[in-house]
N, C-alpha and C positions, 0 to 999 in steps of 0.2 A: 607190297601194295602201296600206292600213294595214299597219303593221309587225306580223307574226304573232308576234314574240317578246314582245309585251306591254310594250315600253318606253313611257315616257311620251310621248304625242303632243305635237307642238309646233305652236303657232299661229303659223305662219311669217310671215303677212303682217299681223300686228297691229303698229301703230305705237305705241311708248310715248308719243309726243307726242299722238296721238289719244286714248289712254287717259287721259293727264293732263287733256286738255281736257274729256273726258266727266265727270270728277270735280269740275270747277269750274263755277261759274255763268259764262255768257258775259259778256264785257265790255259788249257792246251788247245791251240787252234792249228789245224793242218795247214801246211804251206800252200796247198792248192786253194784252200778257202781264203787265206789271206790274199793270195794273188787275184782271186776272182772278185771278192767283195770289198777288199780294202785298197784296191788300186783306183786312184782318183782320176777322173777324166776332165776334159776342159771345162765342161759345164759345172762340175763339182768345184773346180778351182775358182770359177767366177763367183760362186756362192760363198766360198771360204774367204775370198779376198775382201768381202764386205764386212768381215769381222775385224774388230780392233784388238790388238794384243795377241801375244803368242798363245796364252791360255785359252782365249776364246776361239782362236783359229783351230787349235788342236781339239778342244772339246766339241766344237761344231763338227769337225771331221769324224770324230768317234760316233757321235749321235747319227750322223748321216749314214755311215757304214753299218751301224747297228740296225737301223730301220731297213736299209736295203737288203741286208742278209737275213734278219730274223723277224722283221715286221713289227718291232717295238722299240721304243726309246728306253734308255737306261735311267732308272730313278736314282741310282747311286753311282757316282762317278769315281768313287774312291778306290775301287778294286778293278779298274780296267787292266787287262793283261799287258804285261810289259812288251810282248811282241807286237800288239796292236799299236801301242804308243810309239814304238820304234819305227814301224813301217809307215805310219802316217806322218810322224814328225819329219822323217827324212824327205818325204814328198813335198811337204809345204815349207820346208826350210826353217824349222824351229827345233829346239832341243826337246827330247822326250821329257816330260815332267808329270808329276802327280796332278790329278785333276780334282782333288778334294774340294778346292775352292771355286770350281767352275760349276755353274755360272755365278756371277756376283750377286744376282738378285732374281726374283721370280719373273720380273718383266723381261729381262734378257733371255731367260730360259724359254718363256712363252714365245717370244719373237723368233728365236732360233729354231725351235721345234716346228713352228708354223711354216717358216720358210723352207725347212727341210721337207716337210710333208708335201708342200706344193711342188717343190723341185722334183721329188721322186714320183709324183702322181698318186699319192695315197689319199684316201678319204678318211674322215673322222668316223669313229664307231658311234654314230648317232642312233636315235631310236629306230630308224628304218633299217640300218645295218644290223642292229642288235636283234630285230625281229627276224631278219633273214638268217642270221646265225642260229637263233633259237629253233627255227624250222628245220634247218640242216641237222642240228644235233639231235632233235627229237626223232627224226627219221633214223638216225644212226643208233639211237638208244634202244630201239626195238631189238636189234641184233647184237649190239655191243654196249650193254648198259653200265659197264665199269666206268667210274668217274675219271680215272686216270686216262683211259682210252679216249673218252669224250673231250677231256681237256686238251690232249695233244692233237686231236682232230680239229678242235677249235683253232689252235695255233696255225695249223696247216691251211685251214679254210681262210682265215683272216689274211694270211700272207698271200695266198693265191688270188684272193679278191682285192688285194691291195687296200686293206682296211687296217688302220693303225690299231694294234692290240690294246684293248681297254685295260684298266687297272684290275688287280687280282680280285677285288670284291665283286665288281661287276661281272667278271668272267666266271667266278665261282658260283654266283647266283644263277647265271644263264645255264651253266652246266647242270646245276642241281634241278632247275625247272625242267630242262630238257629230259633229264633222266627220269624224273617223276612222270612226265607226260608220256615218254616212251614206254615205261613199264605199265602205265595205265592202259595204253593202246594194246600192248602185248597181252595183258590180263583180259581185256575185252575180247581179243581174238581167240584166246584160249577157252573162254567161257561161252562164246556166242552160240555154239551148237551143242552144248552139254545139257544134260538133264539136270534137274534140281539136285538129285543125289550126287551126280558127278561134280557139280559146282561146290557142294558141301565138302566133297573129298578134296578138291583142289584147294579150297580155303584151308583145310586141315594140313595139307602138305606145305602150303605157304607159311602157316603159323609155325609148323615144326622147323622149317628151314630158317625162319627168322629168329628163333629162340636161341639166345647166346648160351654157350656152355660155360661152365666154371673152370678156370685155369688158375691155380694157386689162389683160389678163393675170390677171384675177380671175374666179371663177365668177359667173355672172349667170343668174338664173331669170327668164324672161319672165313678166310679170304680165298677167293678163287671161283666159287660157284654162286651165282645169283639165285635167289629163292624162286623166281619165276622159271628160270631155266631148269632148275632141279625138279620143279613140279611138272613142267612139260615133259621131261624125260621119264618121270614116273608114270604119267598118263600114256606115253608112247608104249612103254613096256606092257601096259594093259590093253593096248589097242584102242584107247579112248581119246587120244589127243587129236584135235582138229588139224587139217593139213596146213 
């Protein structure tokens, strides 16, 4: 059940390691992916040609291809896969080099990312886009309330809509809000046609499903079944669940 006090919802099953991985390019990239997303065209070369210095040209190219493929810019350029550096460096005529020092300053980074965004036809994730994403995820959360599913769905929606993926904190909060709203809608649907006694039974099932068990003396929440889904299943077995 969502917290009626209005406290900040928590995305409880998001893994920081998964979030970290989602913000980097994978170490192993299929040849077909490299060919499709890391092959530069004439318009790309025009944009890259405006950069000064080999490091800026290569770094700009990496950010351009990252946005085109995955819908986000890289926050950390120190671990760009060697295959990516090689394939892009060959095309723009520079040596593959580490990009830990790229860009030299925030002004250069901002200018490059803005130019790439406009070049590829992406829009910023402004309040209007965030509200659209929140509505999409809320609808999804009624049927698939797992945070990990919602997070990956957000990535896919942003890319399809050509919206630059926001930072992890913004996205985490949107996913958590959508999950809470979706679960509230599901709870309302479950209880709409129930009697007072059935509502009390449902609340009891939810309370039981949300109670952590002790594992090695520490609270442990079983992963896999959402409380509302379990409660709905129990009511179905008794022929009391709404359609």
